[in-house]
C-alpha positions in Angstrom: 169.7 167.2 141.6 171.5 164.2 143.2 167.9 162.6 143.3 167.5 163.5 139.6 170.2 161.7 138.9 170.4 158.8 140.7 166.6 158.2 139.5 168.2 158.5 135.9 171.0 156.3 136.5 168.4 153.6 138.4 165.8 153.8 135.9 168.1 153.1 132.7 167.9 156.5 131.5 172.3 156.8 131.6 174.2 153.8 129.9 177.4 152.3 130.9 180.3 154.5 130.0 178.1 157.1 128.7 179.8 160.9 129.1 178.3 163.0 131.3 179.1 166.4 129.7 178.5 169.4 132.5 177.6 171.7 129.8 174.8 169.1 128.4 173.4 168.4 131.4 173.2 172.0 132.5 170.9 172.5 129.4 169.2 169.6 130.1 167.7 169.8 133.5 167.9 173.4 133.6 170.3 174.0 136.6 173.5 175.7 137.0 176.9 173.9 137.1 177.4 174.1 140.7 174.8 172.0 142.0 175.3 169.4 139.1 179.0 169.4 140.0 178.0 168.8 143.7 175.6 165.8 142.8 178.2 164.2 140.4 180.9 164.4 142.9 178.4 162.8 145.4 177.6 160.2 142.9 181.3 159.5 142.3 181.5 158.4 146.0 178.6 155.8 145.3 180.6 154.0 142.9 177.8 154.8 139.7 179.8 157.4 138.4 183.9 157.9 137.6 186.0 160.8 137.0 188.4 161.0 134.1 191.2 163.2 134.0 190.6 166.0 131.6 187.6 164.3 130.5 185.2 164.3 133.5 181.9 162.3 134.3 181.5 158.7 132.9 178.8 156.1 133.9 180.2 153.1 135.5 180.6 149.9 134.1 178.7 146.8 135.1 180.4 144.3 137.4 181.4 141.3 135.4 180.4 137.9 136.6 183.5 137.4 138.5 183.6 140.6 140.1 179.7 140.0 141.6 180.7 136.6 143.1 184.0 138.2 144.3 181.4 140.7 145.9 179.4 138.3 147.5 182.4 136.6 149.0 183.4 139.6 150.7 179.9 140.4 152.0 179.9 136.7 153.0 182.6 137.1 154.7 181.4 140.8 156.7 177.8 140.6 156.8 177.1 137.6 158.8 179.5 138.9 161.8 177.4 141.9 161.3 174.2 140.5 162.5 175.6 138.5 165.0 177.0 141.4 166.8 173.8 143.6 166.2 172.0 140.5 167.9 173.9 141.1 170.5 172.9 145.1 170.9 169.2 145.0 169.6 167.6 147.9 170.5 163.0 148.5 170.2 164.2 151.4 168.1 166.4 149.8 165.5 164.1 146.8 165.3 161.7 149.0 164.7 163.4 151.0 161.8 164.7 147.3 160.6 160.7 146.2 160.4 160.1 149.3 158.3 162.4 148.4 155.7 161.8 144.8 155.3 158.1 146.0 155.0 159.0 148.2 152.6 161.4 145.7 150.9 158.0 143.2 150.7 155.9 146.0 149.2 158.0 146.6 146.5 158.9 142.8 145.7 155.5 142.3 144.1 156.3 144.2 141.2 160.1 144.5 141.4 160.9 142.7 138.1 158.4 144.5 136.3 157.9 148.1 137.4 160.6 150.7 137.8 159.4 152.2 140.8 158.9 149.1 142.4 162.7 148.4 141.3 164.0 151.4 143.0 162.2 151.3 145.8 162.8 147.8 146.1 167.4 148.1 145.9 166.8 151.2 147.9 165.2 149.1 150.8 167.6 146.0 150.3 170.2 148.5 150.9 169.3 150.4 154.0 168.4 146.7 155.6 171.8 146.2 155.4 173.0 149.3 156.4 171.1 149.6 159.7 172.8 146.1 160.7 176.2 147.0 159.7 175.4 150.4 162.3 174.2 148.1 164.6 177.3 146.2 165.2 178.8 148.9 166.9 182.4 147.2 165.6 183.6 150.8 163.6 186.2 148.1 162.2 183.6 145.9 160.4 181.3 148.7 159.8 184.2 150.6 157.9 184.6 147.4 156.0 181.4 146.9 154.8 181.0 150.9 153.8 184.0 150.1 151.6 182.2 147.8 149.7 178.9 150.0 148.9 180.0 151.8 145.8 180.6 148.5 144.3 177.2 147.1 145.8 175.6 150.5 144.1 177.1 149.5 140.7 175.7 145.9 141.1 172.5 147.3 142.1 172.1 149.7 139.0 172.8 146.8 136.5 170.9 144.1 137.7 168.5 143.5 135.2 164.4 143.7 136.1 163.5 139.9 136.3 167.0 138.7 138.1 166.1 140.4 141.2 164.5 137.1 142.9 162.7 140.0 144.7 159.9 137.5 146.2 162.3 135.2 147.6 164.9 137.7 149.2 161.7 139.4 150.7 161.3 136.1 152.5 165.2 135.7 153.5 165.2 139.5 155.0 162.1 138.8 157.2 163.8 135.7 158.6 167.3 137.7 159.3 165.2 140.3 161.1 162.7 137.1 162.8 166.1 136.3 164.5 167.1 139.9 165.2 164.1 140.5 167.1 164.8 137.2 169.2 168.5 138.6 170.0 169.4 135.4 168.9 173.3 136.4 167.3 174.1 132.5 166.0 170.6 132.5 164.1 171.1 136.2 162.8 174.4 134.9 161.4 173.8 131.7 159.8 170.2 133.3 158.3 172.6 136.2 156.9 174.9 133.6 155.5 172.1 131.7 154.0 170.4 135.1 152.4 174.1 136.0 150.4 174.2 132.4 149.1 171.1 132.2 148.1 171.3 135.9 146.4 174.4 134.8 144.9 172.8 132.0 143.2 169.8 133.4 141.6 171.9 136.9 140.0 174.8 134.5 139.2 172.2 131.5 137.3 
């Protein structure tokens, strides 16, 4: 049920601010209330929906341009440091997983601005790429700080308009970060991650 609702959100079937009425959803999706409530609780942790006292769940509102700018500012502090630490601790298994996400991201990027499935797969691969690097840093304080931003990042991804992802350019940037990690080059990984985030910020706020 979580995947069904997530797909609806990413496909634009649920609008910002829309009330997610439990009774109506159980009838629409032909499910009982228990799995639906569990799915909505999970979605609340992503930041894509929020719960109002005595009113139930609503779809989150888009981030403002200022909030997006501040989100990228925070990411630009954390993620280059995470990439630096990850480059010091690369393993064959980590690099294999990371290559897989970069390949998936590149495949999805060819139609990410036109096709719903590609758009969804693109953002999934993007999120997984950055999550893997955070986990490989072996610094729980940095990683937890990064994870605290993920709900806001999901909101940002949800409301990014097709045609504005700059998917092809972003896919190339992810591969450059991967190249630095494959060379176990911490300074290079830090710089390439910093540049990727600067470029992404410029694309999305242009």
